[in-house]
py3Dmol code that shows the C-alpha trace and the ligand (Angstrom):
import py3Dmol

protein = """\
ATOM      1  CA  UNK A   1     -40.969  39.261  37.868  1.00  0.00           C
ATOM      2  CA  UNK A   2     -39.235  36.889  35.458  1.00  0.00           C
ATOM      3  CA  UNK A   3     -37.058  38.223  32.670  1.00  0.00           C
ATOM      4  CA  UNK A   4     -38.496  38.420  29.188  1.00  0.00           C
ATOM      5  CA  UNK A   5     -37.683  39.807  25.796  1.00  0.00           C
ATOM      6  CA  UNK A   6     -40.078  41.295  23.158  1.00  0.00           C
ATOM      7  CA  UNK A   7     -39.461  41.316  19.412  1.00  0.00           C
ATOM      8  CA  UNK A   8     -41.236  43.525  16.910  1.00  0.00           C
ATOM      9  CA  UNK A   9     -40.966  45.701  13.859  1.00  0.00           C
ATOM     10  CA  UNK A  10     -41.500  49.347  13.013  1.00  0.00           C
ATOM     11  CA  UNK A  11     -44.904  50.192  11.413  1.00  0.00           C
ATOM     12  CA  UNK A  12     -43.228  50.582   8.049  1.00  0.00           C
ATOM     13  CA  UNK A  13     -41.394  47.310   8.352  1.00  0.00           C
ATOM     14  CA  UNK A  14     -37.842  48.661   7.843  1.00  0.00           C
ATOM     15  CA  UNK A  15     -36.716  48.268  11.418  1.00  0.00           C
ATOM     16  CA  UNK A  16     -36.405  44.992  13.308  1.00  0.00           C
ATOM     17  CA  UNK A  17     -36.371  45.535  17.153  1.00  0.00           C
ATOM     18  CA  UNK A  18     -35.852  43.559  20.360  1.00  0.00           C
ATOM     19  CA  UNK A  19     -35.621  44.605  23.948  1.00  0.00           C
ATOM     20  CA  UNK A  20     -35.115  42.731  27.126  1.00  0.00           C
ATOM     21  CA  UNK A  21     -35.295  42.893  30.803  1.00  0.00           C
ATOM     22  CA  UNK A  22     -32.521  40.772  32.039  1.00  0.00           C
ATOM     23  CA  UNK A  23     -32.266  41.622  35.891  1.00  0.00           C
ATOM     24  CA  UNK A  24     -32.827  38.067  37.115  1.00  0.00           C
ATOM     25  CA  UNK A  25     -30.358  36.362  34.769  1.00  0.00           C
ATOM     26  CA  UNK A  26     -27.558  38.878  35.515  1.00  0.00           C
ATOM     27  CA  UNK A  27     -28.313  38.345  39.305  1.00  0.00           C
ATOM     28  CA  UNK A  28     -28.028  34.653  38.953  1.00  0.00           C
ATOM     29  CA  UNK A  29     -24.734  34.941  37.068  1.00  0.00           C
ATOM     30  CA  UNK A  30     -23.265  37.324  39.793  1.00  0.00           C
ATOM     31  CA  UNK A  31     -24.402  34.841  42.414  1.00  0.00           C
ATOM     32  CA  UNK A  32     -22.847  31.795  40.609  1.00  0.00           C
ATOM     33  CA  UNK A  33     -19.567  33.466  39.828  1.00  0.00           C
ATOM     34  CA  UNK A  34     -19.167  35.749  42.901  1.00  0.00           C
ATOM     35  CA  UNK A  35     -18.634  38.765  40.694  1.00  0.00           C
ATOM     36  CA  UNK A  36     -17.432  42.144  41.859  1.00  0.00           C
ATOM     37  CA  UNK A  37     -19.497  45.118  40.483  1.00  0.00           C
ATOM     38  CA  UNK A  38     -17.349  45.782  37.413  1.00  0.00           C
ATOM     39  CA  UNK A  39     -17.425  42.102  36.477  1.00  0.00           C
ATOM     40  CA  UNK A  40     -21.199  41.860  37.216  1.00  0.00           C
ATOM     41  CA  UNK A  41     -21.751  44.786  34.732  1.00  0.00           C
ATOM     42  CA  UNK A  42     -19.456  43.423  32.056  1.00  0.00           C
ATOM     43  CA  UNK A  43     -20.704  39.910  32.143  1.00  0.00           C
ATOM     44  CA  UNK A  44     -24.299  41.068  32.623  1.00  0.00           C
ATOM     45  CA  UNK A  45     -24.149  43.263  29.533  1.00  0.00           C
ATOM     46  CA  UNK A  46     -22.704  40.352  27.449  1.00  0.00           C
ATOM     47  CA  UNK A  47     -25.436  37.968  28.680  1.00  0.00           C
ATOM     48  CA  UNK A  48     -28.045  40.585  27.861  1.00  0.00           C
ATOM     49  CA  UNK A  49     -26.672  41.028  24.339  1.00  0.00           C
ATOM     50  CA  UNK A  50     -26.289  37.328  23.825  1.00  0.00           C
ATOM     51  CA  UNK A  51     -30.010  36.597  24.862  1.00  0.00           C
ATOM     52  CA  UNK A  52     -31.280  39.072  22.291  1.00  0.00           C
ATOM     53  CA  UNK A  53     -28.771  37.824  19.535  1.00  0.00           C
ATOM     54  CA  UNK A  54     -29.608  34.222  20.280  1.00  0.00           C
ATOM     55  CA  UNK A  55     -33.358  34.736  20.161  1.00  0.00           C
ATOM     56  CA  UNK A  56     -33.008  36.740  16.883  1.00  0.00           C
ATOM     57  CA  UNK A  57     -31.063  33.785  15.345  1.00  0.00           C
ATOM     58  CA  UNK A  58     -34.015  31.440  15.424  1.00  0.00           C
ATOM     59  CA  UNK A  59     -32.340  28.135  14.338  1.00  0.00           C
ATOM     60  CA  UNK A  60     -33.795  25.192  15.978  1.00  0.00           C
ATOM     61  CA  UNK A  61     -31.159  23.423  18.206  1.00  0.00           C
ATOM     62  CA  UNK A  62     -28.610  26.081  17.254  1.00  0.00           C
ATOM     63  CA  UNK A  63     -26.702  28.361  19.625  1.00  0.00           C
ATOM     64  CA  UNK A  64     -24.922  31.644  19.578  1.00  0.00           C
ATOM     65  CA  UNK A  65     -21.632  32.191  21.470  1.00  0.00           C
ATOM     66  CA  UNK A  66     -20.233  35.659  22.095  1.00  0.00           C
ATOM     67  CA  UNK A  67     -16.632  35.908  23.137  1.00  0.00           C
ATOM     68  CA  UNK A  68     -15.075  39.197  24.236  1.00  0.00           C
ATOM     69  CA  UNK A  69     -11.317  39.447  24.877  1.00  0.00           C
ATOM     70  CA  UNK A  70     -10.134  42.987  25.396  1.00  0.00           C
ATOM     71  CA  UNK A  71      -6.863  42.729  27.353  1.00  0.00           C
ATOM     72  CA  UNK A  72      -8.482  44.233  30.467  1.00  0.00           C
ATOM     73  CA  UNK A  73      -8.420  42.740  33.988  1.00  0.00           C
ATOM     74  CA  UNK A  74     -11.536  40.576  33.489  1.00  0.00           C
ATOM     75  CA  UNK A  75      -9.729  38.426  30.890  1.00  0.00           C
ATOM     76  CA  UNK A  76     -12.074  36.712  28.469  1.00  0.00           C
ATOM     77  CA  UNK A  77     -15.914  36.926  28.722  1.00  0.00           C
ATOM     78  CA  UNK A  78     -17.741  33.968  27.246  1.00  0.00           C
ATOM     79  CA  UNK A  79     -21.600  33.883  26.919  1.00  0.00           C
ATOM     80  CA  UNK A  80     -23.741  31.379  25.115  1.00  0.00           C
ATOM     81  CA  UNK A  81     -27.418  31.723  24.250  1.00  0.00           C
ATOM     82  CA  UNK A  82     -29.794  28.908  23.178  1.00  0.00           C
ATOM     83  CA  UNK A  83     -32.407  29.636  20.332  1.00  0.00           C
ATOM     84  CA  UNK A  84     -34.883  31.052  22.825  1.00  0.00           C
ATOM     85  CA  UNK A  85     -32.531  33.464  24.441  1.00  0.00           C
ATOM     86  CA  UNK A  86     -31.748  31.463  27.646  1.00  0.00           C
ATOM     87  CA  UNK A  87     -28.089  32.187  28.506  1.00  0.00           C
ATOM     88  CA  UNK A  88     -25.120  31.078  30.423  1.00  0.00           C
ATOM     89  CA  UNK A  89     -21.609  32.714  30.775  1.00  0.00           C
ATOM     90  CA  UNK A  90     -18.314  32.822  32.486  1.00  0.00           C
ATOM     91  CA  UNK A  91     -15.432  35.289  32.757  1.00  0.00           C
ATOM     92  CA  UNK A  92     -11.715  34.545  33.540  1.00  0.00           C
ATOM     93  CA  UNK A  93     -11.424  36.745  36.505  1.00  0.00           C
ATOM     94  CA  UNK A  94     -14.775  37.413  38.303  1.00  0.00           C
ATOM     95  CA  UNK A  95     -13.252  39.501  41.142  1.00  0.00           C
ATOM     96  CA  UNK A  96     -11.838  42.507  39.287  1.00  0.00           C
ATOM     97  CA  UNK A  97     -11.222  45.769  41.236  1.00  0.00           C
ATOM     98  CA  UNK A  98     -13.726  48.557  41.283  1.00  0.00           C
ATOM     99  CA  UNK A  99     -13.110  51.176  38.475  1.00  0.00           C
ATOM    100  CA  UNK A 100     -15.485  54.066  38.101  1.00  0.00           C
ATOM    101  CA  UNK A 101     -15.799  56.736  35.432  1.00  0.00           C
ATOM    102  CA  UNK A 102     -17.116  58.977  38.275  1.00  0.00           C
ATOM    103  CA  UNK A 103     -18.591  58.140  41.659  1.00  0.00           C
ATOM    104  CA  UNK A 104     -21.524  55.733  40.972  1.00  0.00           C
ATOM    105  CA  UNK A 105     -20.749  54.988  37.411  1.00  0.00           C
ATOM    106  CA  UNK A 106     -18.798  51.738  36.736  1.00  0.00           C
ATOM    107  CA  UNK A 107     -16.133  51.840  33.999  1.00  0.00           C
ATOM    108  CA  UNK A 108     -16.937  48.727  32.027  1.00  0.00           C
ATOM    109  CA  UNK A 109     -14.610  49.700  29.291  1.00  0.00           C
ATOM    110  CA  UNK A 110     -11.563  49.781  31.568  1.00  0.00           C
ATOM    111  CA  UNK A 111     -12.554  46.319  33.043  1.00  0.00           C
ATOM    112  CA  UNK A 112     -12.961  44.639  29.647  1.00  0.00           C
ATOM    113  CA  UNK A 113     -10.135  46.632  27.799  1.00  0.00           C
ATOM    114  CA  UNK A 114     -10.187  47.787  24.279  1.00  0.00           C
ATOM    115  CA  UNK A 115      -7.130  45.941  22.848  1.00  0.00           C
ATOM    116  CA  UNK A 116      -8.743  42.986  21.365  1.00  0.00           C
ATOM    117  CA  UNK A 117     -11.735  41.417  19.650  1.00  0.00           C
ATOM    118  CA  UNK A 118     -15.479  40.542  19.873  1.00  0.00           C
ATOM    119  CA  UNK A 119     -16.137  37.221  18.228  1.00  0.00           C
ATOM    120  CA  UNK A 120     -19.568  35.683  17.495  1.00  0.00           C
ATOM    121  CA  UNK A 121     -19.874  31.997  16.799  1.00  0.00           C
ATOM    122  CA  UNK A 122     -23.179  30.934  15.344  1.00  0.00           C
ATOM    123  CA  UNK A 123     -24.028  27.287  15.485  1.00  0.00           C
ATOM    124  CA  UNK A 124     -26.678  27.245  12.648  1.00  0.00           C
ATOM    125  CA  UNK A 125     -26.816  23.327  12.686  1.00  0.00           C
ATOM    126  CA  UNK A 126     -24.749  23.088   9.465  1.00  0.00           C
ATOM    127  CA  UNK A 127     -21.415  21.341   9.015  1.00  0.00           C
ATOM    128  CA  UNK A 128     -19.313  24.324  10.122  1.00  0.00           C
ATOM    129  CA  UNK A 129     -20.284  27.107  12.502  1.00  0.00           C
ATOM    130  CA  UNK A 130     -20.346  30.702  11.255  1.00  0.00           C
ATOM    131  CA  UNK A 131     -17.555  32.680  12.920  1.00  0.00           C
ATOM    132  CA  UNK A 132     -17.308  36.435  12.728  1.00  0.00           C
ATOM    133  CA  UNK A 133     -14.846  38.765  14.543  1.00  0.00           C
ATOM    134  CA  UNK A 134     -14.202  42.513  14.789  1.00  0.00           C
ATOM    135  CA  UNK A 135     -11.899  44.754  16.809  1.00  0.00           C
ATOM    136  CA  UNK A 136     -13.309  46.185  20.060  1.00  0.00           C
ATOM    137  CA  UNK A 137     -14.215  49.900  19.933  1.00  0.00           C
ATOM    138  CA  UNK A 138     -14.695  50.767  23.550  1.00  0.00           C
ATOM    139  CA  UNK A 139     -14.908  47.642  25.589  1.00  0.00           C
ATOM    140  CA  UNK A 140     -18.403  48.877  26.761  1.00  0.00           C
ATOM    141  CA  UNK A 141     -19.926  45.903  24.841  1.00  0.00           C
ATOM    142  CA  UNK A 142     -22.993  47.735  23.483  1.00  0.00           C
ATOM    143  CA  UNK A 143     -20.889  49.753  21.100  1.00  0.00           C
ATOM    144  CA  UNK A 144     -18.826  46.655  20.406  1.00  0.00           C
ATOM    145  CA  UNK A 145     -21.913  44.623  19.395  1.00  0.00           C
ATOM    146  CA  UNK A 146     -22.986  47.590  17.223  1.00  0.00           C
ATOM    147  CA  UNK A 147     -19.534  47.623  15.490  1.00  0.00           C
ATOM    148  CA  UNK A 148     -19.646  43.784  15.021  1.00  0.00           C
ATOM    149  CA  UNK A 149     -22.928  43.880  13.223  1.00  0.00           C
ATOM    150  CA  UNK A 150     -21.868  46.720  10.958  1.00  0.00           C
ATOM    151  CA  UNK A 151     -18.503  45.382  10.065  1.00  0.00           C
ATOM    152  CA  UNK A 152     -18.894  41.569  10.124  1.00  0.00           C
ATOM    153  CA  UNK A 153     -22.438  41.063   9.167  1.00  0.00           C
ATOM    154  CA  UNK A 154     -23.078  44.296   7.224  1.00  0.00           C
ATOM    155  CA  UNK A 155     -26.113  44.990   9.141  1.00  0.00           C
ATOM    156  CA  UNK A 156     -26.701  48.655  10.427  1.00  0.00           C
ATOM    157  CA  UNK A 157     -27.479  47.969  14.096  1.00  0.00           C
ATOM    158  CA  UNK A 158     -27.751  49.917  17.400  1.00  0.00           C
ATOM    159  CA  UNK A 159     -27.216  47.975  20.607  1.00  0.00           C
ATOM    160  CA  UNK A 160     -27.597  49.491  23.989  1.00  0.00           C
ATOM    161  CA  UNK A 161     -27.029  47.565  27.216  1.00  0.00           C
ATOM    162  CA  UNK A 162     -27.265  48.409  30.913  1.00  0.00           C
ATOM    163  CA  UNK A 163     -26.665  46.799  34.262  1.00  0.00           C
ATOM    164  CA  UNK A 164     -27.196  48.878  37.504  1.00  0.00           C
ATOM    165  CA  UNK A 165     -25.424  47.396  40.479  1.00  0.00           C
ATOM    166  CA  UNK A 166     -26.857  48.579  43.744  1.00  0.00           C
ATOM    167  CA  UNK A 167     -25.042  49.791  46.749  1.00  0.00           C
ATOM    168  CA  UNK A 168     -25.424  46.363  48.424  1.00  0.00           C
ATOM    169  CA  UNK A 169     -23.794  44.901  45.343  1.00  0.00           C
ATOM    170  CA  UNK A 170     -27.038  43.256  44.153  1.00  0.00           C
ATOM    171  CA  UNK A 171     -28.254  43.800  40.613  1.00  0.00           C
ATOM    172  CA  UNK A 172     -30.905  46.520  40.661  1.00  0.00           C
ATOM    173  CA  UNK A 173     -31.986  46.497  37.095  1.00  0.00           C
ATOM    174  CA  UNK A 174     -30.557  45.032  33.857  1.00  0.00           C
ATOM    175  CA  UNK A 175     -31.729  45.138  30.206  1.00  0.00           C
ATOM    176  CA  UNK A 176     -31.102  46.446  26.771  1.00  0.00           C
ATOM    177  CA  UNK A 177     -32.301  46.930  23.224  1.00  0.00           C
ATOM    178  CA  UNK A 178     -31.121  45.955  19.804  1.00  0.00           C
ATOM    179  CA  UNK A 179     -32.526  47.593  16.662  1.00  0.00           C
ATOM    180  CA  UNK A 180     -31.559  46.727  13.147  1.00  0.00           C
ATOM    181  CA  UNK A 181     -32.210  48.422   9.796  1.00  0.00           C
ATOM    182  CA  UNK A 182     -33.468  46.087   6.954  1.00  0.00           C
ATOM    183  CA  UNK A 183     -32.203  46.502   3.422  1.00  0.00           C
ATOM    184  CA  UNK A 184     -33.887  49.533   1.558  1.00  0.00           C
ATOM    185  CA  UNK A 185     -34.575  51.624   4.753  1.00  0.00           C
ATOM    186  CA  UNK A 186     -35.019  55.251   3.480  1.00  0.00           C
ATOM    187  CA  UNK A 187     -33.042  58.071   5.052  1.00  0.00           C
ATOM    188  CA  UNK A 188     -35.950  59.434   6.896  1.00  0.00           C
ATOM    189  CA  UNK A 189     -36.244  56.234   8.865  1.00  0.00           C
ATOM    190  CA  UNK A 190     -32.540  56.233   9.657  1.00  0.00           C
ATOM    191  CA  UNK A 191     -32.751  59.887  10.836  1.00  0.00           C
ATOM    192  CA  UNK A 192     -35.900  59.197  12.977  1.00  0.00           C
ATOM    193  CA  UNK A 193     -34.130  56.233  14.564  1.00  0.00           C
ATOM    194  CA  UNK A 194     -31.009  58.229  15.377  1.00  0.00           C
ATOM    195  CA  UNK A 195     -33.138  60.891  16.988  1.00  0.00           C
ATOM    196  CA  UNK A 196     -35.139  58.251  18.887  1.00  0.00           C
ATOM    197  CA  UNK A 197     -32.029  56.688  20.339  1.00  0.00           C
ATOM    198  CA  UNK A 198     -30.711  60.134  21.385  1.00  0.00           C
ATOM    199  CA  UNK A 199     -33.928  61.025  22.920  1.00  0.00           C
ATOM    200  CA  UNK A 200     -34.352  57.802  24.888  1.00  0.00           C
ATOM    201  CA  UNK A 201     -30.993  58.220  26.448  1.00  0.00           C
ATOM    202  CA  UNK A 202     -29.215  55.576  28.627  1.00  0.00           C
ATOM    203  CA  UNK A 203     -30.843  52.180  29.077  1.00  0.00           C
ATOM    204  CA  UNK A 204     -29.908  51.961  32.799  1.00  0.00           C
ATOM    205  CA  UNK A 205     -31.827  55.230  33.492  1.00  0.00           C
ATOM    206  CA  UNK A 206     -34.884  53.977  31.581  1.00  0.00           C
ATOM    207  CA  UNK A 207     -34.863  50.700  33.508  1.00  0.00           C
ATOM    208  CA  UNK A 208     -34.277  52.448  36.816  1.00  0.00           C
ATOM    209  CA  UNK A 209     -37.260  54.644  36.093  1.00  0.00           C
ATOM    210  CA  UNK A 210     -39.394  51.527  35.819  1.00  0.00           C
ATOM    211  CA  UNK A 211     -39.730  51.380  32.003  1.00  0.00           C
ATOM    212  CA  UNK A 212     -40.513  47.909  30.572  1.00  0.00           C
ATOM    213  CA  UNK A 213     -38.838  46.523  27.419  1.00  0.00           C
ATOM    214  CA  UNK A 214     -41.994  47.578  25.580  1.00  0.00           C
ATOM    215  CA  UNK A 215     -41.711  51.176  26.900  1.00  0.00           C
ATOM    216  CA  UNK A 216     -38.111  51.360  25.971  1.00  0.00           C
ATOM    217  CA  UNK A 217     -38.693  50.294  22.425  1.00  0.00           C
ATOM    218  CA  UNK A 218     -41.648  52.880  22.346  1.00  0.00           C
ATOM    219  CA  UNK A 219     -39.120  55.559  23.440  1.00  0.00           C
ATOM    220  CA  UNK A 220     -36.529  54.535  20.912  1.00  0.00           C
ATOM    221  CA  UNK A 221     -38.849  54.061  17.928  1.00  0.00           C
ATOM    222  CA  UNK A 222     -40.907  57.339  18.570  1.00  0.00           C
ATOM    223  CA  UNK A 223     -42.968  58.276  15.456  1.00  0.00           C
ATOM    224  CA  UNK A 224     -41.763  55.110  13.626  1.00  0.00           C
ATOM    225  CA  UNK A 225     -44.026  53.102  15.910  1.00  0.00           C
ATOM    226  CA  UNK A 226     -43.613  49.444  16.839  1.00  0.00           C
ATOM    227  CA  UNK A 227     -45.637  46.458  16.440  1.00  0.00           C
ATOM    228  CA  UNK A 228     -44.841  43.756  18.906  1.00  0.00           C
ATOM    229  CA  UNK A 229     -44.807  40.173  17.547  1.00  0.00           C
ATOM    230  CA  UNK A 230     -43.487  37.973  20.288  1.00  0.00           C
ATOM    231  CA  UNK A 231     -42.873  37.906  23.952  1.00  0.00           C
ATOM    232  CA  UNK A 232     -40.521  35.287  25.439  1.00  0.00           C
ATOM    233  CA  UNK A 233     -39.620  34.473  28.948  1.00  0.00           C
ATOM    234  CA  UNK A 234     -35.817  33.995  29.277  1.00  0.00           C
ATOM    235  CA  UNK A 235     -33.475  33.024  32.234  1.00  0.00           C
ATOM    236  CA  UNK A 236     -29.947  31.947  33.064  1.00  0.00           C
ATOM    237  CA  UNK A 237     -29.920  28.404  31.953  1.00  0.00           C
ATOM    238  CA  UNK A 238     -27.074  25.831  31.880  1.00  0.00           C
ATOM    239  CA  UNK A 239     -27.365  22.538  29.860  1.00  0.00           C
ATOM    240  CA  UNK A 240     -24.816  20.561  31.953  1.00  0.00           C
ATOM    241  CA  UNK A 241     -25.700  17.101  33.134  1.00  0.00           C
ATOM    242  CA  UNK A 242     -23.968  14.127  34.772  1.00  0.00           C
ATOM    243  CA  UNK A 243     -24.247  12.397  31.356  1.00  0.00           C
ATOM    244  CA  UNK A 244     -22.278  15.128  29.604  1.00  0.00           C
ATOM    245  CA  UNK A 245     -19.577  15.269  32.301  1.00  0.00           C
ATOM    246  CA  UNK A 246     -19.311  11.471  32.027  1.00  0.00           C
ATOM    247  CA  UNK A 247     -18.703  11.693  28.375  1.00  0.00           C
ATOM    248  CA  UNK A 248     -16.042  14.332  28.964  1.00  0.00           C
ATOM    249  CA  UNK A 249     -14.338  11.992  31.467  1.00  0.00           C
ATOM    250  CA  UNK A 250     -14.410   9.254  28.935  1.00  0.00           C
ATOM    251  CA  UNK A 251     -12.585  11.480  26.499  1.00  0.00           C
ATOM    252  CA  UNK A 252      -9.769  11.760  28.998  1.00  0.00           C
ATOM    253  CA  UNK A 253      -8.621   8.276  28.034  1.00  0.00           C
ATOM    254  CA  UNK A 254      -7.807   5.076  29.971  1.00  0.00           C
ATOM    255  CA  UNK A 255      -4.495   6.178  31.545  1.00  0.00           C
ATOM    256  CA  UNK A 256      -5.833   9.298  33.100  1.00  0.00           C
ATOM    257  CA  UNK A 257      -8.994   7.735  34.355  1.00  0.00           C
ATOM    258  CA  UNK A 258      -7.023   4.767  35.939  1.00  0.00           C
ATOM    259  CA  UNK A 259      -4.879   7.350  37.674  1.00  0.00           C
ATOM    260  CA  UNK A 260      -8.034   9.135  39.071  1.00  0.00           C
ATOM    261  CA  UNK A 261      -9.481   5.753  40.174  1.00  0.00           C
ATOM    262  CA  UNK A 262      -6.237   4.816  41.927  1.00  0.00           C
ATOM    263  CA  UNK A 263      -6.209   8.029  43.824  1.00  0.00           C
ATOM    264  CA  UNK A 264      -9.018   6.396  45.940  1.00  0.00           C
ATOM    265  CA  UNK A 265     -10.772   9.709  46.512  1.00  0.00           C
ATOM    266  CA  UNK A 266     -14.061  11.118  45.233  1.00  0.00           C
ATOM    267  CA  UNK A 267     -13.353  13.088  41.981  1.00  0.00           C
ATOM    268  CA  UNK A 268     -15.333  16.339  41.519  1.00  0.00           C
ATOM    269  CA  UNK A 269     -16.037  18.162  38.435  1.00  0.00           C
ATOM    270  CA  UNK A 270     -17.313  21.844  38.642  1.00  0.00           C
ATOM    271  CA  UNK A 271     -19.420  23.088  35.796  1.00  0.00           C
ATOM    272  CA  UNK A 272     -17.830  26.328  34.537  1.00  0.00           C
ATOM    273  CA  UNK A 273     -21.123  27.931  33.772  1.00  0.00           C
ATOM    274  CA  UNK A 274     -23.116  27.125  36.816  1.00  0.00           C
ATOM    275  CA  UNK A 275     -22.743  26.133  40.462  1.00  0.00           C
ATOM    276  CA  UNK A 276     -23.414  22.374  39.918  1.00  0.00           C
ATOM    277  CA  UNK A 277     -20.750  20.000  41.159  1.00  0.00           C
ATOM    278  CA  UNK A 278     -20.567  16.464  39.952  1.00  0.00           C
ATOM    279  CA  UNK A 279     -18.925  13.922  42.197  1.00  0.00           C
ATOM    280  CA  UNK A 280     -17.592  10.500  41.165  1.00  0.00           C
ATOM    281  CA  UNK A 281     -16.518   7.857  43.490  1.00  0.00           C
ATOM    282  CA  UNK A 282     -13.631   5.427  42.590  1.00  0.00           C
ATOM    283  CA  UNK A 283     -16.386   2.933  41.929  1.00  0.00           C
ATOM    284  CA  UNK A 284     -18.106   5.312  39.479  1.00  0.00           C
ATOM    285  CA  UNK A 285     -14.718   5.847  37.648  1.00  0.00           C
ATOM    286  CA  UNK A 286     -14.188   2.119  37.514  1.00  0.00           C
ATOM    287  CA  UNK A 287     -17.729   1.858  35.760  1.00  0.00           C
ATOM    288  CA  UNK A 288     -16.752   4.593  33.349  1.00  0.00           C
ATOM    289  CA  UNK A 289     -13.331   2.918  32.604  1.00  0.00           C
ATOM    290  CA  UNK A 290     -15.227  -0.236  31.628  1.00  0.00           C
ATOM    291  CA  UNK A 291     -17.095   1.814  28.945  1.00  0.00           C
ATOM    292  CA  UNK A 292     -13.848   3.228  27.471  1.00  0.00           C
TER     293      UNK A 292
END
"""
ligand_1 = """\
1
ZN
Zn -23.715 23.823 34.465
"""
view = py3Dmol.view(width=600, height=400)
view.addModel(protein, "pdb")
view.setStyle({"model": 0}, {"cartoon": {"style": "trace"}})
view.addModel(ligand_1, "xyz")
view.setStyle({"model": 1}, {"stick": {}})
view.zoomTo()
view.show()
């Protein structure tokens, strides 16, 4: 089954909702980066959040970058979403040690750390990108996204994310939801939503029980109801190309390129987001030098 996300509204129109099944994209990220379980969970949660946030942004040709830096062993997590919700991501240290809260429960907060910030960079296809940043609250990422929206974008939000890593280190399930209150939402709606979130419980458990993104939103929204407006297939997707790498090489300048060419060996460039390797022969480099 491919990953997909669903967007909708509460029946009264006061709550904007989105939920996602992200098992495949998180599996792909784990495969590309060779992550250990804690890094799989941390990167996976960030990718899951970014996909929903990128999809909600809805700016043609725009993008949304989420960067989490908490001082923990994983270093910096960087994830990028296109306007559809297709994502790519990278972490500084993919092979972090196993840390559990209790046997079988990964401690993502300890891996990410809490001494740092969550930063959102929105490329809205305007002159300057919008950049917002807040302090991390728990390093668990869901809480941090929630705090980011409340503090930096003044939008009351609840974000829950889950990645379940199996005994064989594969990704069993991944997904999440994000609900936002629109201005003017009455107290009864806020109360009902808080109760729904409590009642629904952990995302990982719901996903593991076989609930779909639609089911999860049904649980969370309860009596508020939900009208589904759009279903979108999403995946791990990198936009690198030989052309882009060539442009990056040109930007190195004549001196450095001449040095690379004179080395006389094939020159390889690894994409940081995917497992594509671009190889350039000294002849290729000569061709690029002619364009500088
Ligand atoms: Zn790539």
